[in-house]
C-alpha positions as CSV (number, residue, x, y, z in Angstrom):
1,X,63.1,-68.1,-33.9
2,X,62.5,-66.9,-37.4
3,X,64.9,-69.5,-38.9
4,X,63.2,-72.3,-37.0
5,X,59.5,-71.4,-37.4
6,X,59.6,-69.2,-40.5
7,X,57.9,-66.2,-38.8
8,X,59.2,-63.0,-37.2
9,X,57.1,-62.5,-34.0
10,X,56.4,-59.1,-32.5
11,X,54.5,-59.0,-29.2
12,X,52.7,-55.8,-28.2
13,X,51.0,-55.4,-24.9
14,X,48.2,-52.8,-24.7
15,X,45.6,-51.6,-22.2
16,X,42.7,-53.5,-23.7
17,X,44.4,-56.1,-25.8
18,X,47.7,-57.9,-26.4
19,X,48.7,-58.4,-30.0
20,X,51.1,-60.7,-31.8
21,X,52.3,-59.6,-35.3
22,X,53.6,-62.4,-37.5
23,X,55.6,-61.8,-40.7
24,X,56.6,-64.8,-42.8
25,X,60.2,-65.1,-44.1
26,X,58.5,-65.6,-47.5
27,X,56.5,-62.4,-47.4
28,X,57.1,-60.2,-50.4
29,X,56.5,-56.9,-48.7
30,X,57.0,-55.5,-45.2
31,X,53.3,-54.9,-45.0
32,X,52.5,-58.6,-45.6
33,X,51.9,-59.6,-42.0
34,X,49.2,-61.2,-39.9
35,X,48.1,-60.0,-36.5
36,X,46.4,-61.9,-33.8
37,X,44.9,-60.4,-30.6
38,X,44.0,-61.5,-27.2
39,X,41.5,-59.5,-25.1
40,X,42.6,-58.3,-21.7
41,X,40.8,-56.9,-18.6
42,X,37.1,-57.5,-18.2
43,X,36.7,-58.7,-21.8
44,X,38.9,-61.7,-21.1
45,X,37.5,-62.3,-17.7
46,X,40.8,-61.5,-16.0
47,X,41.7,-58.7,-13.6
48,X,44.1,-55.8,-13.9
49,X,44.5,-56.0,-17.7
50,X,46.3,-59.3,-17.6
51,X,46.0,-61.6,-20.7
52,X,44.4,-65.0,-20.4
53,X,46.6,-66.9,-22.7
54,X,44.0,-69.7,-22.8
55,X,41.4,-67.3,-24.3
56,X,41.1,-67.6,-28.1
57,X,43.2,-65.5,-30.4
58,X,41.4,-63.4,-33.0
59,X,42.8,-62.8,-36.4
60,X,42.8,-59.1,-37.1
61,X,41.8,-57.7,-40.5
62,X,45.2,-56.6,-41.8
63,X,45.5,-55.9,-45.5
64,X,47.5,-59.2,-45.8
65,X,44.7,-61.1,-44.0
66,X,42.1,-59.5,-46.3
67,X,44.3,-60.4,-49.4
68,X,44.4,-64.1,-48.2
69,X,40.7,-64.0,-47.7
70,X,40.1,-63.0,-51.3
71,X,42.8,-65.3,-52.8
72,X,42.2,-68.4,-50.6
73,X,38.8,-68.1,-48.8
74,X,38.7,-71.8,-48.0
75,X,42.1,-71.5,-46.1
76,X,40.6,-69.2,-43.5
77,X,37.2,-71.0,-43.4
78,X,38.7,-74.5,-42.9
79,X,41.7,-73.9,-40.7
80,X,40.4,-71.1,-38.5
81,X,36.6,-71.6,-38.8
82,X,36.1,-75.3,-38.9
83,X,39.1,-76.6,-37.0
84,X,40.2,-73.5,-35.0
85,X,43.8,-74.4,-35.8
86,X,46.1,-71.5,-36.0
87,X,49.2,-73.8,-36.5
88,X,47.6,-75.4,-39.5
89,X,46.5,-72.0,-40.9
90,X,50.0,-70.7,-40.5
91,X,51.4,-73.8,-42.2
92,X,49.1,-73.3,-45.2
93,X,50.0,-69.6,-45.3
94,X,53.7,-70.6,-45.3
95,X,53.1,-73.0,-48.2
96,X,51.1,-70.5,-50.1
97,X,53.8,-67.8,-49.8
98,X,56.6,-70.3,-50.5
99,X,54.9,-71.3,-53.7
100,X,54.3,-67.8,-54.8
101,X,57.7,-66.4,-54.0
102,X,60.0,-69.3,-54.8
103,X,60.6,-71.0,-58.1
104,X,60.9,-74.7,-57.5
105,X,60.5,-77.6,-59.9
106,X,59.2,-81.1,-59.4
107,X,61.0,-82.3,-56.3
């Protein structure tokens, strides 16, 4: 999956939430990851701690997410706030990391 989509995905079930950790293949450090969370149980309106995958994902405040917020505040505002589009946000994160970690000329 990592070679196809550019992200390593780690799914972690919990008692009150379900998290997805994403680390880009272009990340400079192991700590450069994003984490999204779904609520479970009563918070998500489901029973028995099951995740409602149709409920919205929430971007967690990881150090890397905070770094992106400082460096590219419009990226989060436009893609996650205005358009609620995680795929477009991740595409922009990939482009940002690619440009900052790869030397490429005029193509």
